[in-house]
Backbone as CSV, one residue per row, in Angstrom:
resi,resn,N_x,N_y,N_z,CA_x,CA_y,CA_z,C_x,C_y,C_z
1,MET,145.575,88.999,112.270,145.327,87.500,112.898,143.811,86.650,111.926
2,ARG,143.603,85.472,111.927,142.975,84.599,111.072,141.551,84.702,112.271
3,GLY,140.563,85.176,111.750,139.050,85.123,112.833,138.784,85.958,112.841
4,GLU,139.641,87.563,113.165,139.047,89.016,114.096,137.961,89.391,113.106
5,ALA,137.554,90.480,113.611,135.995,90.979,113.001,136.304,92.134,112.466
6,THR,137.566,92.111,112.122,137.947,93.701,111.304,138.928,93.119,110.393
7,GLU,139.692,91.726,109.652,140.084,90.920,109.249,138.914,90.595,107.554
8,PRO,139.443,91.433,106.560,138.533,91.627,105.871,138.574,90.127,105.342
9,VAL,136.595,89.071,104.768,136.775,88.079,104.130,136.659,87.979,102.917
10,SER,137.864,86.951,102.646,136.614,87.123,101.071,136.008,86.512,100.919
11,ILE,135.460,86.048,99.850,134.217,86.106,98.526,133.960,84.389,99.030
12,ARG,135.127,83.478,98.679,135.106,82.154,98.406,134.929,81.585,99.790
13,GLU,135.877,82.282,100.827,135.279,82.521,102.572,134.243,81.955,102.512
14,ALA,133.379,83.533,102.558,132.839,83.043,103.169,131.389,82.775,102.090
15,ILE,131.149,82.148,100.918,130.328,80.932,100.154,130.549,79.677,101.470
16,ALA,131.794,79.628,101.215,132.387,77.579,101.431,131.592,77.747,103.967
17,ALA,131.248,79.313,104.062,131.014,79.514,105.342,129.119,79.235,105.680
18,ALA,128.740,79.840,104.117,127.367,79.981,103.773,126.620,78.397,103.702
19,GLU,127.856,77.659,103.035,127.295,76.346,102.663,127.201,75.639,104.018
20,VAL,128.620,75.643,104.250,128.378,75.137,105.774,127.671,75.199,106.434
21,SER,126.234,76.367,107.298,126.049,76.918,107.641,123.794,75.760,107.012
22,ARG,123.652,76.096,105.847,122.903,75.344,104.826,123.407,73.996,105.769
23,ARG,124.421,73.415,105.087,123.723,71.886,105.168,123.720,71.486,107.036
24,GLU,124.057,72.097,108.394,123.834,71.602,108.578,122.141,72.192,109.863
25,ARG,121.650,72.877,108.517,120.544,72.917,109.032,119.121,72.131,107.543
26,LYS,118.741,70.885,108.435,117.356,70.077,108.029,116.944,70.139,108.241
27,LYS,115.586,69.862,106.934,114.126,69.355,107.769,114.667,67.896,107.019
28,TYR,113.048,67.610,107.980,112.818,66.386,108.760,112.012,65.991,107.339
29,PRO,111.756,65.075,106.195,111.093,65.345,105.197,109.602,64.275,105.295
30,ALA,110.167,62.835,106.258,108.760,62.403,107.110,108.162,63.505,108.181
31,ILE,108.772,64.538,108.860,107.297,65.110,109.363,106.726,66.186,108.618
32,ALA,107.149,66.505,107.635,106.173,67.307,107.099,105.327,66.449,106.647
33,ALA,105.612,65.641,105.652,105.195,64.582,105.749,104.010,64.272,106.626
34,GLY,104.424,63.962,107.243,103.462,63.413,108.548,102.280,64.474,109.118
35,LEU,103.492,66.018,109.299,102.107,66.577,110.055,101.199,67.711,108.402
36,SER,101.664,67.374,107.218,100.561,67.495,106.209,99.879,66.286,106.167
37,LEU,99.690,64.983,107.005,98.359,64.714,106.395,97.841,64.482,108.036
38,VAL,98.208,64.829,108.769,97.266,65.280,110.044,96.747,66.550,109.435
39,PHE,97.385,67.767,109.861,96.631,68.713,109.536,96.267,69.039,108.108
40,ASN,95.290,69.323,107.087,96.379,69.302,105.737,97.269,70.622,105.891
41,GLY,98.147,70.817,105.153,98.608,72.170,105.078,99.500,72.780,106.005
42,LEU,100.571,71.935,106.807,101.666,71.626,108.314,102.048,71.595,107.935
43,GLY,102.297,70.587,107.540,103.663,70.252,106.528,104.060,71.616,104.675
44,GLN,103.748,71.792,104.812,103.951,73.294,104.177,104.356,74.265,105.077
45,ALA,103.532,73.916,105.832,104.554,75.296,107.354,105.520,75.339,108.043
46,TYR,105.700,73.864,108.332,106.634,72.953,108.695,107.983,73.876,108.204
47,ASN,108.127,73.508,107.160,109.009,74.274,105.911,109.154,75.508,105.503
48,GLY,108.449,76.455,106.255,108.525,77.687,106.313,107.411,78.094,105.242
49,GLN,106.653,77.445,104.229,106.237,78.027,102.833,104.199,78.010,103.962
50,PHE,104.105,78.923,104.740,103.148,79.498,105.529,101.504,80.597,104.308
51,VAL,101.527,80.730,103.017,100.965,80.760,102.771,100.626,79.390,102.303
52,ARG,101.776,79.098,101.548,101.507,77.493,99.996,99.882,76.379,100.434
53,GLY,100.672,76.144,102.306,99.195,75.280,103.582,98.664,75.899,103.548
54,VAL,98.339,77.153,104.065,96.445,78.032,104.390,96.684,77.311,101.717
55,LEU,97.048,77.417,101.845,96.703,77.303,100.031,96.198,76.264,100.171
56,VAL,96.157,75.376,100.217,96.985,73.559,100.589,95.237,73.259,100.504
57,LEU,95.281,74.144,102.836,94.579,73.283,102.974,92.877,73.998,102.538
58,LEU,92.732,75.838,102.371,91.292,76.115,101.426,91.473,74.776,100.491
59,GLY,92.066,74.642,99.474,91.667,73.700,97.961,91.147,72.460,99.021
60,SER,92.054,71.619,99.434,91.558,70.292,100.024,89.879,70.091,100.416
61,LEU,89.673,72.081,101.468,88.621,71.593,102.272,87.234,72.373,101.546
62,LEU,87.947,72.696,99.743,86.956,73.179,98.886,86.948,71.723,97.782
63,GLY,87.647,71.495,97.935,87.510,69.688,97.877,86.742,69.302,97.904
64,LEU,86.709,69.361,99.346,86.183,67.688,100.063,84.899,68.117,99.305
65,PHE,84.429,70.066,100.334,82.639,70.587,99.787,82.140,69.997,98.820
66,LEU,82.453,69.887,97.978,81.968,70.134,96.262,82.037,68.428,95.902
67,LEU,82.910,67.455,95.931,83.073,66.520,95.507,83.530,66.180,97.177
68,ILE,84.482,64.470,97.401,85.242,64.535,98.912,86.338,63.822,97.169
69,VAL,86.929,63.756,96.124,87.607,62.566,95.215,88.786,64.232,95.817
70,PRO,88.766,65.187,94.856,89.174,66.829,95.120,89.396,66.854,95.984
71,GLY,89.459,66.990,97.183,89.609,67.163,98.109,90.503,66.072,99.150
72,VAL,90.751,64.942,98.184,91.154,63.944,99.091,92.310,63.919,97.821
73,ALA,92.122,64.729,97.225,93.199,63.991,95.967,94.180,65.375,95.769
74,VAL,94.206,66.786,96.136,94.196,67.780,96.918,95.353,67.265,97.979
75,TRP,94.736,67.426,99.118,94.996,66.630,100.843,96.349,66.000,100.321
76,LEU,96.640,64.736,99.778,97.538,63.258,99.272,98.519,64.019,98.743
77,TRP,98.536,64.819,97.582,99.002,66.494,96.704,100.230,66.831,97.745
78,GLY,98.756,67.894,98.375,100.299,68.635,99.482,100.375,67.350,100.545
79,VAL,100.616,66.490,100.699,100.926,65.379,101.493,102.865,65.461,101.203
80,TYR,101.990,65.146,100.150,103.430,64.848,98.107,104.363,65.774,98.293
81,ASP,103.609,67.327,98.749,104.284,69.068,97.923,104.826,68.541,99.231
82,ALA,104.863,68.530,100.660,105.807,69.252,101.963,106.815,67.852,101.839
83,TYR,107.140,66.454,101.894,107.254,65.794,101.314,108.725,66.029,100.403
84,ARG,108.108,66.029,99.469,109.757,66.594,98.028,110.193,67.482,98.544
85,THR,108.944,69.234,99.037,109.545,70.528,99.597,111.086,70.021,100.913
86,ALA,110.743,69.152,101.658,111.583,69.583,102.239,112.296,68.725,102.281
87,LYS,112.837,67.647,100.963,113.863,66.922,100.934,115.213,67.566,100.016
88,GLY,113.932,68.362,99.117,114.885,69.243,97.993,115.353,70.630,98.893
89,MET,114.569,71.030,99.864,115.346,72.295,100.775,116.624,71.924,101.290
90,ASN,116.741,70.207,101.752,117.978,69.394,102.224,119.273,69.319,101.792
91,GLU,118.732,68.772,99.464,119.533,68.166,99.351,119.677,70.354,97.979
92,GLY,119.256,70.890,98.896,120.379,72.301,98.034,119.208,73.164,96.601
93,LEU,118.162,72.130,96.576,117.919,72.255,94.531,116.034,72.962,95.661
94,VAL,116.220,73.505,96.339,114.467,74.485,97.158,115.431,75.570,98.349
95,PRO,115.031,76.338,97.968,115.920,77.675,98.771,115.411,77.151,99.972
96,TYR,115.841,76.962,100.930,115.932,76.741,102.145,115.298,77.689,103.237
97,ARG,113.933,77.856,103.645,113.228,78.655,104.200,113.466,78.078,105.773
98,GLU,113.551,78.770,107.118,113.307,78.416,108.265,112.012,78.566,108.772
99,THR,111.989,77.109,109.238,110.630,76.676,110.347,110.782,77.974,111.793
100,SER,109.358,79.238,111.434,109.270,79.308,112.201,107.307,78.877,113.262
101,PRO,108.506,78.762,114.954,107.557,77.913,115.161,106.212,78.886,115.699
102,LEU,106.351,80.121,115.647,105.020,81.251,115.785,104.070,81.637,114.347
103,MET,105.261,81.107,113.085,104.388,81.097,112.411,103.544,79.133,112.488
104,ILE,104.074,78.199,113.023,103.402,76.634,112.184,102.343,77.072,113.982
105,VAL,102.854,77.927,115.469,100.680,78.069,115.508,99.944,78.789,115.005
106,ALA,100.198,79.997,114.237,99.726,80.524,113.986,98.508,79.756,112.721
107,PHE,99.580,78.533,112.367,99.232,78.282,111.298,97.463,77.654,111.488
108,VAL,98.061,77.008,112.514,97.229,75.645,113.670,96.027,76.719,114.119
109,VAL,95.426,77.570,114.320,95.382,78.522,114.887,93.823,79.003,113.246
110,VAL,94.562,79.383,112.293,93.878,80.082,110.964,93.662,78.265,110.926
111,TRP,93.695,77.387,110.946,93.335,75.324,110.428,92.528,75.582,111.158
112,ALA,92.698,75.837,112.492,91.534,75.159,113.922,90.716,76.567,112.897
113,VAL,90.395,77.729,112.987,89.121,78.866,112.566,88.273,78.928,111.477
114,THR,89.021,77.639,110.767,88.258,77.397,109.364,87.620,76.175,109.360
115,ILE,88.295,75.138,110.288,86.951,74.312,110.594,86.051,74.345,111.046
116,PHE,86.353,75.548,112.154,85.376,75.272,113.019,84.091,77.054,112.533
117,LEU,84.301,77.674,111.620,84.071,78.533,110.323,83.407,77.986,109.957
118,LEU,83.390,76.718,108.976,83.201,75.773,108.129,81.847,74.767,108.803
119,SER,82.030,74.392,109.955,81.209,73.862,110.651,79.426,74.002,111.037
120,ALA,80.234,75.355,111.535,79.506,76.497,111.721,78.098,76.322,110.222
121,ALA,78.806,77.552,109.599,78.033,77.080,108.148,77.338,75.864,107.566
122,SER,77.780,75.745,107.979,76.959,73.770,107.738,75.932,72.761,107.901
123,ALA,76.211,73.357,109.595,75.492,73.676,110.291,73.873,74.546,110.351
124,MET,73.991,75.505,110.083,72.921,76.929,109.366,72.540,76.116,108.683
125,LEU,73.534,75.968,107.584,72.886,75.613,106.535,71.765,74.203,106.685
126,LEU,72.367,73.244,107.609,70.992,71.964,107.631,69.950,72.823,108.620
127,VAL,70.583,73.804,108.911,69.096,74.225,110.000,67.474,74.780,108.901
128,MET,68.401,75.791,108.263,67.693,76.461,106.759,67.332,75.777,106.425
129,LEU,67.877,74.095,105.680,66.728,73.063,105.439,65.931,72.885,105.551
130,GLY,66.441,72.139,107.257,65.347,71.849,107.401,63.922,72.228,108.123
131,GLN,63.884,73.644,108.740,62.727,74.810,109.162,62.008,74.604,107.582
132,GLN,62.951,74.629,106.329,62.159,74.841,104.781,61.788,72.957,104.813
133,GLY,61.723,71.695,105.071,60.983,70.895,104.252,62.075,69.692,104.015
134,MET,62.616,70.847,103.641,63.694,69.786,103.057,65.407,68.435,103.715
135,VAL,65.217,69.025,104.894,66.343,67.243,104.938,65.168,66.662,105.268
């Protein structure tokens, strides 16, 4: 009987089943780009690339801290990268990675903590400069 667990499956059938499964999983490039536009790096986390998302976040924040233009450039590159990666996953050009809701929440937490810490550090720096009469 076909379809029973005890029957051997050919490699060709297994590959065909994996391909059907891969095709049914889909990323939405516009959602990936939109998430990365609102929260820089979140589009990468949506695509299953958590570390890459954190690197985009840190790169854009560092660029914004040093000069405005590099930070904006990294942020916009992150939006483009999230879109391109999602599209590539759908076309089979980039290996598909599952989106974990837990990783999305973890990324938002990392994003919020990073913004909070940078805000606190900036406020402390302004207070110290104010005490020295430099502001």
